[in-house]
C-alpha positions as YAML, in Angstrom:
chain: A
units: angstrom
residues:
- id: 1
  name: MET
  ca: [93.47, 194.56, 57.28]
- id: 2
  name: PHE
  ca: [96.62, 193.99, 54.57]
- id: 3
  name: ASN
  ca: [98.54, 196.63, 56.01]
- id: 4
  name: LEU
  ca: [98.42, 195.87, 59.49]
- id: 5
  name: ILE
  ca: [99.12, 192.42, 58.48]
- id: 6
  name: VAL
  ca: [102.21, 193.55, 57.05]
- id: 7
  name: GLN
  ca: [103.26, 195.96, 59.49]
- id: 8
  name: SER
  ca: [103.69, 192.52, 62.14]
- id: 9
  name: ILE
  ca: [105.28, 190.52, 59.80]
- id: 10
  name: ASN
  ca: [109.44, 190.54, 60.87]
- id: 11
  name: PRO
  ca: [111.33, 193.18, 57.88]
- id: 12
  name: ALA
  ca: [113.79, 190.37, 57.11]
- id: 13
  name: VAL
  ca: [111.02, 188.49, 55.54]
- id: 14
  name: ASN
  ca: [108.64, 191.46, 54.55]
- id: 15
  name: ASN
  ca: [109.60, 190.84, 50.70]
- id: 16
  name: TYR
  ca: [109.22, 187.62, 50.65]
- id: 17
  name: PHE
  ca: [105.46, 187.70, 52.60]
- id: 18
  name: LEU
  ca: [104.71, 190.54, 50.08]
- id: 19
  name: THR
  ca: [105.73, 189.25, 46.34]
- id: 20
  name: LEU
  ca: [103.54, 185.60, 48.01]
- id: 21
  name: PHE
  ca: [100.86, 187.73, 48.89]
- id: 22
  name: ARG
  ca: [100.76, 189.43, 45.20]
- id: 23
  name: LEU
  ca: [101.29, 186.27, 43.72]
- id: 24
  name: LEU
  ca: [98.32, 184.48, 45.19]
- id: 25
  name: MET
  ca: [95.71, 187.37, 44.50]
- id: 26
  name: GLU
  ca: [96.81, 187.45, 41.18]
- id: 27
  name: ASN
  ca: [96.02, 184.27, 40.73]
- id: 28
  name: ALA
  ca: [93.24, 183.62, 43.69]
- id: 29
  name: HIS
  ca: [90.27, 181.52, 41.79]
- id: 30
  name: TYR
  ca: [92.43, 179.13, 39.72]
- id: 31
  name: GLU
  ca: [91.50, 175.77, 39.91]
- id: 32
  name: LEU
  ca: [93.22, 172.66, 39.48]
- id: 33
  name: VAL
  ca: [90.35, 170.50, 39.73]
- id: 34
  name: SER
  ca: [86.79, 170.68, 39.47]
- id: 35
  name: PRO
  ca: [85.53, 171.78, 42.97]
- id: 36
  name: ALA
  ca: [83.31, 168.44, 42.38]
- id: 37
  name: ILE
  ca: [86.27, 166.59, 41.96]
- id: 38
  name: GLN
  ca: [87.82, 168.56, 44.97]
- id: 39
  name: SER
  ca: [84.99, 168.02, 47.69]
- id: 40
  name: PHE
  ca: [84.36, 164.59, 46.21]
- id: 41
  name: VAL
  ca: [88.24, 163.62, 47.27]
- id: 42
  name: GLU
  ca: [87.45, 165.97, 50.84]
- id: 43
  name: SER
  ca: [85.14, 164.22, 51.87]
- id: 44
  name: TYR
  ca: [86.64, 160.68, 51.88]
- id: 45
  name: LEU
  ca: [89.69, 162.00, 54.14]
- id: 46
  name: GLN
  ca: [90.28, 160.96, 57.60]
- id: 47
  name: PRO
  ca: [88.88, 163.59, 59.96]
- id: 48
  name: GLU
  ca: [91.01, 166.37, 61.22]
- id: 49
  name: SER
  ca: [92.31, 166.15, 64.42]
- id: 50
  name: ASP
  ca: [91.67, 168.17, 67.07]
- id: 51
  name: ILE
  ca: [95.25, 169.62, 66.73]
- id: 52
  name: LEU
  ca: [95.33, 170.63, 63.53]
- id: 53
  name: ARG
  ca: [91.89, 172.06, 63.73]
- id: 54
  name: ASP
  ca: [92.82, 174.40, 65.83]
- id: 55
  name: LEU
  ca: [95.82, 174.90, 64.29]
- id: 56
  name: ASN
  ca: [94.03, 175.60, 60.95]
- id: 57
  name: ASP
  ca: [91.64, 177.69, 63.16]
- id: 58
  name: PHE
  ca: [94.53, 179.48, 64.03]
- id: 59
  name: THR
  ca: [96.42, 180.33, 60.73]
- id: 60
  name: GLN
  ca: [93.06, 181.15, 58.94]
- id: 61
  name: GLN
  ca: [92.34, 184.11, 61.88]
- id: 62
  name: LYS
  ca: [96.24, 185.36, 62.91]
- id: 63
  name: ALA
  ca: [98.27, 184.49, 61.15]
- id: 64
  name: PRO
  ca: [99.73, 186.64, 57.76]
- id: 65
  name: PHE
  ca: [98.85, 185.14, 54.29]
- id: 66
  name: PRO
  ca: [96.85, 181.75, 55.29]
- id: 67
  name: GLU
  ca: [96.49, 180.51, 51.83]
- id: 68
  name: MET
  ca: [100.14, 178.96, 52.31]
- id: 69
  name: LEU
  ca: [98.87, 176.34, 54.91]
- id: 70
  name: ALA
  ca: [99.64, 172.74, 53.92]
- id: 71
  name: GLY
  ca: [95.73, 172.60, 54.94]
- id: 72
  name: HIS
  ca: [93.97, 168.73, 55.64]
- id: 73
  name: TYR
  ca: [93.69, 167.26, 52.37]
- id: 74
  name: GLN
  ca: [97.65, 167.94, 51.16]
- id: 75
  name: GLY
  ca: [98.53, 166.76, 55.21]
- id: 76
  name: GLU
  ca: [96.48, 164.32, 54.52]
- id: 77
  name: LEU
  ca: [98.96, 163.35, 51.71]
- id: 78
  name: LEU
  ca: [102.37, 164.54, 53.61]
- id: 79
  name: ARG
  ca: [101.11, 162.31, 56.39]
- id: 80
  name: MET
  ca: [100.74, 159.40, 54.61]
- id: 81
  name: PHE
  ca: [103.95, 159.47, 52.43]
- id: 82
  name: SER
  ca: [105.67, 159.64, 55.74]
- id: 83
  name: LYS
  ca: [103.65, 156.81, 56.96]
- id: 84
  name: MET
  ca: [105.11, 154.95, 53.84]
- id: 85
  name: ILE
  ca: [108.63, 156.20, 54.20]
- id: 86
  name: GLN
  ca: [108.99, 155.17, 57.57]
- id: 87
  name: PRO
  ca: [111.74, 157.55, 57.83]
- id: 88
  name: ALA
  ca: [113.95, 158.19, 60.88]
- id: 89
  name: ALA
  ca: [114.92, 162.13, 59.60]
- id: 90
  name: ILE
  ca: [113.05, 164.66, 58.38]
- id: 91
  name: LEU
  ca: [113.86, 167.88, 57.15]
- id: 92
  name: GLU
  ca: [111.11, 170.72, 56.70]
- id: 93
  name: ILE
  ca: [112.15, 174.09, 55.14]
- id: 94
  name: GLY
  ca: [109.28, 176.34, 55.32]
- id: 95
  name: THR
  ca: [107.19, 176.14, 58.25]
- id: 96
  name: TYR
  ca: [104.88, 178.60, 58.61]
- id: 97
  name: THR
  ca: [102.43, 177.55, 60.93]
- id: 98
  name: GLY
  ca: [103.89, 174.23, 61.80]
- id: 99
  name: TYR
  ca: [100.99, 172.13, 60.51]
- id: 100
  name: SER
  ca: [102.77, 170.25, 57.74]
- id: 101
  name: ALA
  ca: [105.52, 169.37, 60.35]
- id: 102
  name: ILE
  ca: [102.97, 167.62, 62.54]
- id: 103
  name: CYS
  ca: [101.38, 165.92, 59.85]
- id: 104
  name: LEU
  ca: [105.15, 164.49, 58.92]
- id: 105
  name: SER
  ca: [105.62, 163.56, 62.01]
- id: 106
  name: ASP
  ca: [102.95, 161.03, 62.23]
- id: 107
  name: GLY
  ca: [105.33, 158.76, 60.11]
- id: 108
  name: LEU
  ca: [108.44, 158.94, 62.59]
- id: 109
  name: ARG
  ca: [109.73, 155.89, 62.84]
- id: 110
  name: GLN
  ca: [110.21, 155.61, 67.20]
- id: 111
  name: GLY
  ca: [113.23, 157.45, 67.68]
- id: 112
  name: GLY
  ca: [112.90, 159.76, 65.03]
- id: 113
  name: VAL
  ca: [113.78, 163.47, 64.67]
- id: 114
  name: LEU
  ca: [112.34, 166.26, 62.01]
- id: 115
  name: HIS
  ca: [113.67, 169.29, 61.97]
- id: 116
  name: THR
  ca: [112.32, 172.08, 60.74]
- id: 117
  name: ILE
  ca: [113.60, 176.01, 59.44]
- id: 118
  name: GLU
  ca: [110.51, 178.80, 59.25]
- id: 119
  name: ALA
  ca: [112.16, 182.33, 58.35]
- id: 120
  name: ASN
  ca: [109.28, 183.95, 59.87]
- id: 121
  name: GLU
  ca: [110.54, 184.61, 63.97]
- id: 122
  name: GLU
  ca: [107.33, 186.06, 64.78]
- id: 123
  name: LEU
  ca: [105.14, 182.92, 63.84]
- id: 124
  name: ALA
  ca: [107.98, 181.33, 66.91]
- id: 125
  name: PRO
  ca: [106.20, 180.73, 69.78]
- id: 126
  name: HIS
  ca: [103.08, 179.67, 67.73]
- id: 127
  name: ILE
  ca: [104.61, 176.71, 66.50]
- id: 128
  name: HIS
  ca: [106.25, 176.05, 69.87]
- id: 129
  name: SER
  ca: [102.90, 175.69, 71.39]
- id: 130
  name: PHE
  ca: [101.33, 173.96, 68.81]
- id: 131
  name: LEU
  ca: [103.88, 170.98, 68.82]
- id: 132
  name: GLU
  ca: [104.21, 171.29, 72.67]
- id: 133
  name: ARG
  ca: [99.72, 170.67, 72.18]
- id: 134
  name: ALA
  ca: [100.84, 167.71, 69.73]
- id: 135
  name: GLY
  ca: [103.04, 166.27, 72.31]
- id: 136
  name: LEU
  ca: [106.17, 166.59, 69.36]
- id: 137
  name: SER
  ca: [108.18, 168.74, 71.59]
- id: 138
  name: ALA
  ca: [110.75, 166.12, 71.84]
- id: 139
  name: GLN
  ca: [110.67, 164.53, 68.47]
- id: 140
  name: VAL
  ca: [110.41, 168.46, 66.33]
- id: 141
  name: THR
  ca: [113.15, 170.96, 66.37]
- id: 142
  name: LEU
  ca: [112.56, 174.39, 64.70]
- id: 143
  name: HIS
  ca: [115.04, 176.64, 63.71]
- id: 144
  name: ILE
  ca: [114.74, 179.77, 63.38]
- id: 145
  name: GLY
  ca: [116.61, 181.67, 59.94]
- id: 146
  name: ASP
  ca: [117.87, 181.38, 56.61]
- id: 147
  name: ALA
  ca: [117.72, 177.91, 56.00]
- id: 148
  name: ARG
  ca: [120.76, 178.40, 52.73]
- id: 149
  name: LYS
  ca: [122.83, 178.89, 56.67]
- id: 150
  name: ILE
  ca: [121.08, 176.27, 59.06]
- id: 151
  name: VAL
  ca: [120.80, 173.20, 56.06]
- id: 152
  name: PRO
  ca: [124.90, 173.02, 55.99]
- id: 153
  name: ALA
  ca: [124.86, 173.19, 59.85]
- id: 154
  name: LEU
  ca: [122.68, 169.83, 60.30]
- id: 155
  name: GLN
  ca: [124.40, 166.87, 60.84]
- id: 156
  name: ASP
  ca: [121.67, 164.47, 60.39]
- id: 157
  name: VAL
  ca: [121.17, 161.95, 57.12]
- id: 158
  name: PHE
  ca: [117.59, 162.26, 56.64]
- id: 159
  name: ASP
  ca: [114.75, 159.98, 54.50]
- id: 160
  name: LEU
  ca: [112.30, 162.77, 53.58]
- id: 161
  name: VAL
  ca: [113.05, 166.78, 52.82]
- id: 162
  name: PHE
  ca: [110.11, 168.67, 52.21]
- id: 163
  name: ILE
  ca: [110.54, 171.86, 50.53]
- id: 164
  name: ASP
  ca: [107.41, 174.73, 51.04]
- id: 165
  name: ALA
  ca: [109.09, 178.00, 50.78]
- id: 166
  name: ASP
  ca: [110.41, 180.45, 48.67]
- id: 167
  name: LYS
  ca: [110.41, 179.86, 45.19]
- id: 168
  name: PRO
  ca: [113.64, 181.09, 44.00]
- id: 169
  name: SER
  ca: [115.14, 179.40, 45.85]
- id: 170
  name: TYR
  ca: [114.09, 176.11, 45.99]
- id: 171
  name: ALA
  ca: [116.87, 174.74, 42.85]
- id: 172
  name: LEU
  ca: [119.78, 175.88, 45.65]
- id: 173
  name: TYR
  ca: [117.75, 173.89, 48.65]
- id: 174
  name: TYR
  ca: [117.81, 170.84, 46.57]
- id: 175
  name: ASP
  ca: [121.54, 171.26, 45.83]
- id: 176
  name: LEU
  ca: [122.16, 172.29, 49.29]
- id: 177
  name: VAL
  ca: [120.30, 168.63, 50.98]
- id: 178
  name: PHE
  ca: [121.39, 166.26, 48.27]
- id: 179
  name: ASP
  ca: [124.03, 165.26, 50.00]
- id: 180
  name: LYS
  ca: [122.26, 164.83, 53.18]
- id: 181
  name: ILE
  ca: [119.97, 162.63, 52.09]
- id: 182
  name: ARG
  ca: [120.51, 158.57, 52.01]
- id: 183
  name: PRO
  ca: [120.05, 156.43, 48.93]
- id: 184
  name: GLY
  ca: [116.12, 155.53, 48.72]
- id: 185
  name: GLY
  ca: [115.25, 159.01, 50.18]
- id: 186
  name: TYR
  ca: [112.95, 161.70, 48.61]
- id: 187
  name: ILE
  ca: [112.92, 165.40, 47.94]
- id: 188
  name: ILE
  ca: [109.08, 166.68, 47.78]
- id: 189
  name: ALA
  ca: [109.32, 170.02, 46.46]
- id: 190
  name: ASP
  ca: [105.06, 172.14, 47.06]
- id: 191
  name: ASN
  ca: [103.77, 174.77, 44.48]
- id: 192
  name: ILE
  ca: [105.43, 173.20, 41.26]
- id: 193
  name: LEU
  ca: [102.31, 173.73, 39.82]
- id: 194
  name: TRP
  ca: [102.49, 177.41, 40.50]
- id: 195
  name: ARG
  ca: [98.40, 177.84, 40.29]
- id: 196
  name: GLY
  ca: [98.72, 176.95, 36.47]
- id: 197
  name: LYS
  ca: [101.41, 179.64, 35.90]
- id: 198
  name: ILE
  ca: [104.43, 177.19, 35.47]
- id: 199
  name: THR
  ca: [102.31, 176.32, 32.03]
- id: 200
  name: ASP
  ca: [102.31, 180.13, 31.12]
- id: 201
  name: GLU
  ca: [104.93, 180.76, 28.79]
- id: 202
  name: SER
  ca: [104.17, 184.46, 29.38]
- id: 203
  name: ALA
  ca: [104.93, 184.46, 33.46]
- id: 204
  name: THR
  ca: [108.23, 185.44, 33.77]
- id: 205
  name: ASP
  ca: [107.92, 186.49, 37.34]
- id: 206
  name: ARG
  ca: [111.13, 186.11, 39.26]
- id: 207
  name: SER
  ca: [108.87, 182.46, 41.46]
- id: 208
  name: THR
  ca: [107.14, 180.95, 38.23]
- id: 209
  name: VAL
  ca: [110.63, 180.97, 36.44]
- id: 210
  name: ALA
  ca: [112.62, 179.87, 39.11]
- id: 211
  name: LEU
  ca: [109.49, 177.01, 39.62]
- id: 212
  name: ARG
  ca: [110.57, 175.42, 35.78]
- id: 213
  name: GLU
  ca: [113.94, 175.58, 36.63]
- id: 214
  name: TYR
  ca: [113.46, 173.92, 39.01]
- id: 215
  name: VAL
  ca: [111.27, 170.94, 37.44]
- id: 216
  name: ARG
  ca: [113.63, 170.87, 35.17]
- id: 217
  name: LYS
  ca: [116.73, 170.57, 37.12]
- id: 218
  name: VAL
  ca: [115.51, 167.64, 38.58]
- id: 219
  name: HIS
  ca: [114.08, 166.02, 36.09]
- id: 220
  name: ALA
  ca: [117.73, 166.47, 34.02]
- id: 221
  name: ASP
  ca: [119.36, 164.61, 37.32]
- id: 222
  name: GLU
  ca: [120.39, 161.29, 36.78]
- id: 223
  name: ARG
  ca: [120.46, 160.47, 40.67]
- id: 224
  name: VAL
  ca: [117.59, 160.89, 41.03]
- id: 225
  name: GLU
  ca: [113.81, 159.74, 39.65]
- id: 226
  name: ASN
  ca: [111.16, 161.67, 39.84]
- id: 227
  name: ILE
  ca: [107.15, 162.46, 38.89]
- id: 228
  name: ILE
  ca: [104.60, 165.48, 40.04]
- id: 229
  name: LEU
  ca: [101.48, 165.46, 41.60]
- id: 230
  name: PRO
  ca: [99.15, 167.33, 40.57]
- id: 231
  name: ILE
  ca: [97.97, 167.34, 44.17]
- id: 232
  name: ARG
  ca: [96.45, 171.15, 44.89]
- id: 233
  name: ASP
  ca: [99.28, 173.40, 43.97]
- id: 234
  name: GLY
  ca: [101.28, 170.61, 42.21]
- id: 235
  name: LEU
  ca: [104.07, 167.87, 44.28]
- id: 236
  name: MET
  ca: [106.58, 167.01, 42.66]
- id: 237
  name: VAL
  ca: [108.92, 163.83, 44.22]
- id: 238
  name: ALA
  ca: [112.39, 162.87, 43.92]
- id: 239
  name: ARG
  ca: [113.19, 159.82, 45.06]
- id: 240
  name: LYS
  ca: [117.18, 159.48, 44.94]
- id: 241
  name: LYS
  ca: [118.97, 156.95, 43.80]
...
């Protein structure tokens, strides 16, 4: 099954997905909070919409590495952030199948736009299909390719940036987007606690080291204020002063 999935991935992103898969499998049983607490908080979520439920089902059944999906709980949190900020422009680095993009879009002010970047071109038709079903084709622009090349070409000034892509590039993405964020805007980075490996000093793989460096970099940056939320795999929220 795993080999069949890997063979379906574009070679340009094959190594990234292979590395991520191994890390996910190594830490598959890690629990940030107890199952009872997680069940309790999830029992008080707003119901998942039909489109998001279908997208969730598609991801679990058809997409490579469904563990990467934001999911209902985190999706609702991102939706809440977006509604509080009411952004005119959002940038997402790491679309995957589009779940988080749909959630983030819910807080856009009238006429607002969301740019989302995905490295795996084979996911593009599925992302477009779900965006169209969600009525977001006019609001959301999907960019397929290398975020390191795409971000510098974007002309918008962003109110909110969500980073959920290859972990070794987090610090670079932070630098690339910083001048494109308005004062008072936010950068939210996912997977900051990396299934608990962030606190394990014996963990020296590239992604874990990169996430530690990202946390230190942001915390030391006097241009922002920040907080880490121990939610799911950890979110680091930085506000530009």
